[in-house]
N, C-alpha and C positions, 0 to 999 in steps of 0.2 A: 732858708733862702740866704741869709747873710753868711752863714757858715760855708755854703757852696761858693758864693762869690769870693769870700775871703780865701778859700782854698785855691781857686783858680788864679786869683791875683798873686798869691804867695809863690806860685810856680812860674810865673812870667819872668822873663829875664829883665834885669834892671839896666836900662839904657838911659843915658842922658841925652835929652833932645831939647832943642830950643825952639819953642813956638809951635804953631799950626797943627800938629798931629792930634789924634784922639787920645784922651786919657785912658789909663788902664780900666777904669770904671766904665767908660763908654764902650770900650772894646768888649768887655765881659758882658755888659748889658745887651749888646747887639748879638753876641753869640747865644745868650740865653733865649732871646726872642726868636732867633732862627731855629734853635732846637725845639722850643715850645710849638712853633708853627708846624714842625715836621711830625709831631706826635699824632698817631692815628686816633680816631674817635673811639670811645668806649665800645666794647663788644656787646651785642644784645642777642639774647636767646631767640627772639622773634625773627631775627635775620638768618638763623640757621635753617637748614632743610627741615621740612616738616617731620620726616622720619627720625631725625636725630633725637628728639625728646619724646617720641611716641612710646606709649606703654606697649610691652610685648603681649603676646596672646595669653600668657599666664598671669598677666596683671602687673608684672614687675617692670621696672624702668629699664630702658635700653642702657647697658653698661657704658656704651660710648657717650650717651647723653649725660650720664652721671659724671664721667670723667671730664667731658667737655665743659659742663657747668662749673665744676670746681676750678678748672684751668682758666675759664673766662673770668671768674670772680677774682682769682689771684692776679691775672693780667690787668683787669680794670683797677684793682687796688694799686698796682705798680704805676699805671698811667696817672692815677690821682696823685700819688706821691711825687712823681716826676713833675706834673703840672704845678703843684703847690711849691716845689723846690725851685722852679724856674721863674 
């Protein structure tokens, strides 16, 4: 978290201002809060269509279900990393 905030602050232009405005830290904190609020909820397999994870007639798993399960897991890990970094 501190590394992300430090990186954002380091690329902000340096301007001299006298009084009243928000500090760089306040601006960055507000941006982080806005980004965190826009993140979608974690994906859940139970919200997928019933046929997506259903076993096929030969007993094997639907290849789409396998692929989707892997991608959902990776996406949820990414969301977790983003949330903890903001």
